[in-house]
N, C-alpha and C positions, 0 to 999 in steps of 0.2 A: 017826896019820891026821886027815886034815882032815876038814871036812863037806863033804857031798854036796852040790853046786850044780845047780839046776836052770837051764841057760842060756837057755832061753825065759823063764822068770819072772824071771830078773834082767835080761834085755832089756827086757821089759816095764816093769819097775820103774824103769829108768834112762831110758826114754822118757818115762814119765809125769813124773817128777822134772824133766827137761828142759823138757816143755811146760808144766807147772805154773808153772815159774819165768818162762817167757816170758808166761804167761797173767797173773800177778802184776803183771809190769812194765806190759803193756798195760792192767790195770785202772787202774793208777796214773796213766797216762799220759791215758788216753781216757775213763775211766769217771766215772760221777756215782753218787752215791747216790740211792735212790728218793726219799729226802725232797727232796733236791736238784732232781731231776726234776719232782716235784709242785709245789714252791714256784715254779719256772720256769713251768710250766703254768698256775698260779694268776695269777702276775703278768701273763701273756701275756693272761689272759682279762680281767683287771682293766683293763689298759690297753686292750684292744678295746674294753670296755664304756664306758670314760670317753671314748674317741673318739668312740663312737656317740652319747654324751649331747650333746656339743658340735657335732653335725652340724646344719646349718640346712636345713630343708625350704623349698625355694623354689616348689614345686609344679609345675614345668615339666619333670617326669621323663617319660621316654618307655616 
């Protein structure tokens, strides 16, 4: 005789494996690591700071 299979559990395991594979593909396609995100944020902040340092104040702001 074969093993007893709970079809509900088997269905849930199959769905998880399907969605897990799709999630892995999406992570590779669209995802960035936390280090990459932090590096981009730091670079943006530095560029904004550098741009503000080169701003010329003319005194005629309203």
